[in-house]
Steps between C-alpha positions, in 0.01 A plus 500: 500500500631843405582718805285774359162639609371735231238641738754595768506882519877490543538302177262733315698800627838353402501153342866500402655364823243217492587429138870483585437264790287273282750510212768375738288190571424396141440667162153346462268408788147373542270738687224298662282796585495631142501154342777583254876494442694823555817584308734725700803529269551691177586185305194308613264797471629558148437133425143530632440796268659338192438123519221415256391211723400762756207691353242761585194278520188700577217333689181696549421610852208311647207539514501619140179703530658704780820581309376532142676826409815422701532165322439660160785750536744222594382220273583719198818661637850471354635449849279199564551297181766288336601438136349468245222730631754724671712521184205611288374758749844645578571531126185705452557722805866552406394601149268765646775621739750512213322795343726743686289543813790516750687767303174682428437524874854587615462883476152480655631287791789738567271804486240341730767385747634855508155645567439257787843570649446877471173467691661301779796736533271805510279346770798392709712813462780353706294472817165320452488120464332379180406143414705418191305177462155653448636823355715346229585128516135392468394766251777469242467133395119507501514813287748337264294183453188712452677713239637187334152347470323827423280507811324838520629736767172501694505120538858461620423521875305172462803295403716474812215406739400221260858377478558522876193289571586236240864446600410437864374160378863394449580520870471225761245520781233689303164588656159449339464878472833519316387234254161665443668836438737341246210344308306829496804689376570242229138512379496881489837515323394241239178688430685830465758359258238328285331837452832677432603236245165541322566874484846438346344280232272790408762771540863370475785699654878465532487332842587142590137401549424592139796293385392205716153524345639502145822295516533187290801269464647345185240222516217752525436412865368766735407546865155390609327757723562312826874488417504869416324599824720269706819637340403857592428399860828309522693802372349714774521249785846360427644818352394764742514294822865413437593857407321653799681265735843540343451877532404479866738225608780654294466853632484368856818300435676814375382701801631226730833497310582872470847426360338336197249785466788751496689286249201487266436872534865573416498271195159488325651269236467225763119522483447196270721272714348647817148404387612141437667491842191633676295225334751242622546637850133495603296303248142620435382142439633247748345171393402355162339158468532225240343151479700191402354338189749212535740371764789745545818491707556841655774585744544134587130454571257284301203714398204287393267581211215717626695652790543875519840669510568867577801711415572741785619791289617710792710209630645439154593867470699486826686174423870543590592235242400749229515849651807641674402645839133424426363688803685817396324761288733598214347739244800440274463119497546389139509121542135474593303202360200562727179308431251770599360505145482119497678285242426263214181514294322700772760779515312825559375636169477849650860513629616770252211728599557437872864602463399825327255578782742423781787697350265794440357500854833469685662747261223755552529483879878528497523791256235706682637464852824564682397287796255220584441388857271235643256692722398200711519122456340373180189283541515165321206310351418185701526261201798279419464401133467851358748697707443870533433799719172655613658839578837666439511844670796705376615861536617635163726803491494689166 
């Protein structure tokens, strides 16, 4: 049994000592409470993510009539399917993405990040604490995904509450109220996107949703509506949740390591490597499951067909066998094969856009301030799987 309790507040607050202790016992361990194998090392986590015998096998939540919308948005999701269905769907989504959307959005992202940073700096004025999480980290990625998809300005406040409710279903120890809220959010989101897709068919634009509606591959294949709706929801849920939490976790890490903050401020050219290091140092997604479709040997353990295996991404990203001084934040770290974007066929399709967002947000804060100070201790969300903050109060000096 893994010496790890994912509901322990101390583990939620700082899981990395527990990961190190477990890694010293064995690279792969059975966790009786979770009913799955946990991979604690970089090598074995990478194997979990890449081995084609370990797949994303979606099974509808039961009872089906209670989770109709939640099941729909996962049954048709890239993240929850394997080749050949995954290959076909990813090819179509990649073709829509390939129409220059990341570069089209880059100036917009940088401008929006600057506006949000200006607002925070003005409100703080070097003396008043402002919550960087709600004031910038949460707004930027939702705004970017909304702009990417062409969601009208007036509707954008709907998106994050829907996403927040849905992703709580991925945690352990859920309540009935949590599950009901996730189903309601999924149903409302699906209904909204069906209507928006119908509008794009009548009136095409230059946004990604239009291109998802119209894209065809070389064989003439196209997305069915459930796949289109699910892809949009996945882009928001996976894309913005990760970016919000890298922004919050990363800024907190810099504030707790002022030498690295000063180093980054003195050399803005380090920003791209700093973003990768912040993703490694405190991973926004801590656990990612697979299911064995055949017997697999993993870290010296025999995994049977049908058993679940989870890569602990945060543990992999702190593995001393791969990362020199893994518990040290180093914004200039260049040898950095972190797995925060996943690996293999399920590598994050939105990674290029996430990097643009993160570089823009950290760059905007650094160029508009001469000092950043934590006003009081940050407040962390109580969930383990999706690791992030609930509040990050900072004093920004212009």
